C-alpha positions in Angstrom: 0.1 -0.1 -0.2 1.3 3.0 -1.1 -0.1 6.3 1.1 0.2 10.0 0.1 1.1 12.7 2.3 -0.4 15.9 0.6 1.4 18.5 2.3 2.7 18.1 5.9 4.0 21.2 7.9 4.8 22.6 4.2 3.2 25.7 2.4 3.5 27.2 -0.9 6.5 29.0 -0.1 7.9 25.5 -0.1 6.8 24.7 -3.5 3.8 26.0 -5.8 2.2 22.7 -5.4 1.7 22.2 -2.0 -1.8 22.0 -1.2 -3.4 23.8 1.7 -6.9 25.2 0.9 -9.7 22.5 1.1 -9.7 22.8 -2.8 -6.5 22.0 -3.3 -6.2 19.5 -1.1 -9.1 17.8 -3.0 -7.2 18.3 -6.4 -4.0 16.9 -5.3 -5.5 13.9 -3.2 -7.9 13.3 -6.5 -4.7 12.8 -8.8 -2.7 11.1 -6.2 -5.3 8.8 -6.0 -5.7 8.1 -9.3 -2.2 7.9 -10.0 -2.1 4.5 -7.3 -2.3 5.8 -3.8 -4.4 3.8 -1.7 -4.9 6.0 1.2 -4.2 9.8 2.0 -2.9 11.7 4.7 -3.5 15.7 5.0 -2.7 18.4 7.8 -5.7 20.6 7.4 -4.5 24.4 7.5 -5.7 27.9 8.6 -6.0 30.7 5.7 -2.8 31.7 7.0 -1.3 28.1 6.0 -0.6 26.9 9.6 -1.4 23.2 10.8 -4.3 23.3 13.0 -6.9 20.8 14.6 -9.7 23.2 14.5 -13.2 21.1 14.5 -14.1 23.5 11.9 -10.9 23.2 9.2 -10.7 19.7 10.0 -14.4 19.3 8.6 -13.8 21.6 5.6 -10.8 19.4 4.5 -12.3 15.8 4.8 -15.2 17.3 3.1 -13.5 18.5 0.4 -11.5 15.7 0.0 -13.9 12.8 0.4 -15.8 14.2 -2.1 -13.6 13.2 -4.9 -11.8 9.9 -3.3 -12.9 6.7 -1.6 -10.1 5.5 0.0 -9.3 6.3 3.7 -8.4 9.8 4.6 -6.5 10.9 7.9 -5.3 13.6 9.8 -2.5 14.7 12.0 -2.3 15.2 15.5 1.2 16.8 15.7 2.2 18.7 18.7 3.3 21.2 16.5 -0.4 21.9 15.7 -1.7 22.1 19.0 0.8 22.1 21.5 -0.7 21.5 24.8 -1.6 18.1 25.1 -5.0 18.7 27.3 -6.0 20.9 24.2 -5.2 18.5 21.7 -7.3 15.6 23.5 -10.2 18.3 23.4 -9.7 19.3 19.9 -10.2 15.3 19.1 -13.4 15.3 21.1 -14.9 18.2 19.4 -14.1 17.3 15.9 -17.5 17.3 13.8 -16.2 14.9 11.3 -14.2 12.4 11.8 -11.2 10.9 9.6 -10.8 7.3 8.9 -7.3 7.5 11.1 -4.8 10.3 12.3 -1.3 9.7 13.3 -0.2 10.3 16.9 3.8 10.8 17.8 4.4 8.5 20.5 7.8 10.4 21.4 5.4 13.5 22.0 3.9 14.2 25.4 0.1 13.1 25.7 0.3 10.6 23.2 -1.5 7.7 25.1 -4.1 10.6 25.7 -4.7 11.8 22.1 -4.5 8.3 21.0 -7.0 6.9 23.3 -9.3 9.4 22.6 -9.2 8.8 19.0 -9.8 5.0 19.8 -12.9 6.2 22.1 -14.0 8.1 19.0 -13.6 4.9 16.3 -11.0 6.8 14.7 -8.2 4.5 14.0 -4.7 5.3 15.2 -1.6 5.5 12.9 1.3 5.4 15.6 4.2 7.8 14.6 7.4 6.1 15.6 10.7 8.0 14.9 13.9 7.4 14.5 16.0 9.4 17.2 13.7 9.1 20.0 12.6 7.0 22.7 9.2 6.5 20.7 9.6 2.9 19.7 10.2 1.8 23.5 7.2 4.0 24.4 5.5 2.3 21.8 6.0 -1.2 22.7 5.3 -0.6 26.5 2.0 0.7 25.7 -1.4 -1.1 26.5 -2.8 0.4 23.3 -0.1 -0.7 21.1 -2.2 -3.4 19.8 -5.1 -1.5 19.0 -3.8 1.0 16.8 -4.3 0.5 12.4 -0.4 0.8 11.8 2.5 2.0 13.0 4.2 4.8 11.0 8.1 3.8 10.9 9.5 7.5 10.4 13.1 8.1 9.5 14.2 11.1 10.5 17.7 10.5 9.0 18.2 12.9 6.0 21.4 11.7 4.3 20.5 9.5 1.7 23.8 7.1 2.7 22.6 6.6 6.1 19.1 6.8 5.8 18.8 2.7 4.7 20.7 1.8 8.2 19.1 4.3 10.6 15.4 2.9 9.0 17.1 -1.2 9.6 17.7 -0.1 12.8 14.5 1.2 13.8 12.7 -1.6 12.5 15.2 -3.5 14.6 13.7 -1.5 17.7 10.3 -2.2 17.1 10.8 -5.8 16.1 7.4 -7.3 15.4 5.8 -4.1 16.4 3.1 -5.9 18.8 1.4 -7.8 15.4 0.7 -4.3 13.9 1.4 -3.4 10.4 4.3 -1.4 9.8 4.7 1.4 7.3 7.6 2.1 6.6 8.9 6.2 5.2 11.8 8.4 4.8 12.2 12.2 4.3 14.1 14.7 2.3 17.6 13.2 1.0 16.0 9.8 3.0 12.7 9.6 1.3 13.6 7.4 -1.6 16.4 5.3 -0.1 14.1 4.4 2.8 10.8 4.1 0.2 13.0 1.9 -2.1 13.8 -0.1 1.3 10.3 -0.9 2.2 9.3 -2.0 -0.9 12.1 -4.5 -1.2 11.0 -5.8 2.5 6.9 -5.9 1.5 5.9 -3.3 3.4 3.4 -0.2 3.5 5.1 3.0 2.6 4.2 6.6 1.6 5.2 9.5 -0.3 4.2 12.9 -1.5 5.0 16.8 -0.8 5.4 16.5 3.0 8.2 14.5 3.1 9.9 14.6 -0.9 9.6 17.6 -3.5 12.0 15.7 -5.5 11.8 12.7 -8.0 14.1 9.8 -7.6 16.4 11.4 -9.7 16.3 14.8 -8.4 14.3 16.8 -10.2 11.2 18.7 -8.9 8.2 17.0 -8.6 5.8 19.2 -9.2 2.8 17.5 -7.5 1.9 14.7 -5.3 0.9 12.0 -8.3 4.1 12.5 -10.0 5.4 11.5 -6.6 3.0 8.6 -6.0 3.7 7.6 -9.9 7.4 7.0 -9.4 7.0 5.1 -6.4 4.5 2.7 -8.1 7.5 2.3 -10.5 9.3 0.6 -7.8 6.6 -1.6 -6.9 6.1 -2.5 -10.5 
C-alpha cells in the first residue's frame, strides 16, 4: 500500500504545488489516488497556512477530499498543531467530522491520551514512531499498541547515504511491532532510499510533498501524483 502525504507542515513557500486550501487538497488527493495511492494523509491548514486541529478546518478539509476520493483519509495530531496535550485531546473530542485515522507521534507528551481519545471516537490510530526518539520503546510498552491501525515508522535521517541503515535500526527496535502492520517511510534526502527499502521488505510505505519535493532523479516533483507514480514504478 502506498499512502500519499499531501502537504505536511509545508506551504506554498516551499513549493507552489503544496496544497493548503480544502479545494487544493481535494484536487491533489484525487490526482494522487488516480495515480495509485490507496490512502491519504493530510494536514488541515488555517487560511494563513498553519497546521491546526480546529474542528471547523478539519471538517472542511475532510469534506472536500471525501467528495473526490473513496479511500481512507487521515489527519495529523502533531504537537506543533496544538502544543498543549490536554487541548489536543479536547480538539479530538470536539471534531464534528471524523477522519478514518489520525497520526499520533508516540514520543510527544500526551500521546497515550490523544490516542485513547481517538480510539474512543472510533478513529483509527497511526502510531508515529520516529528514529532518534524513544518512540519505539514507549510504543512497545503501551497497552494501546495492539489497538492501533498501523505503525508509521518515520526515518528522520535525511542523509541518503545513511537513511537505509537508520531505517533498519528502527525496524529492529520495533521488532514485531506488537503484531501491528508497519508503514516505513523517510523524508527529504532519505525519502527515496527508505521507500526502496520498504518495497524490498514488502512493507507499506508513503510518499508525497510532505516527505520530499523531488523525484528519485532529483528533479522537482511538481505534484503529489508524480511522486506516487514514481513510487509505484518501484513496486512494478
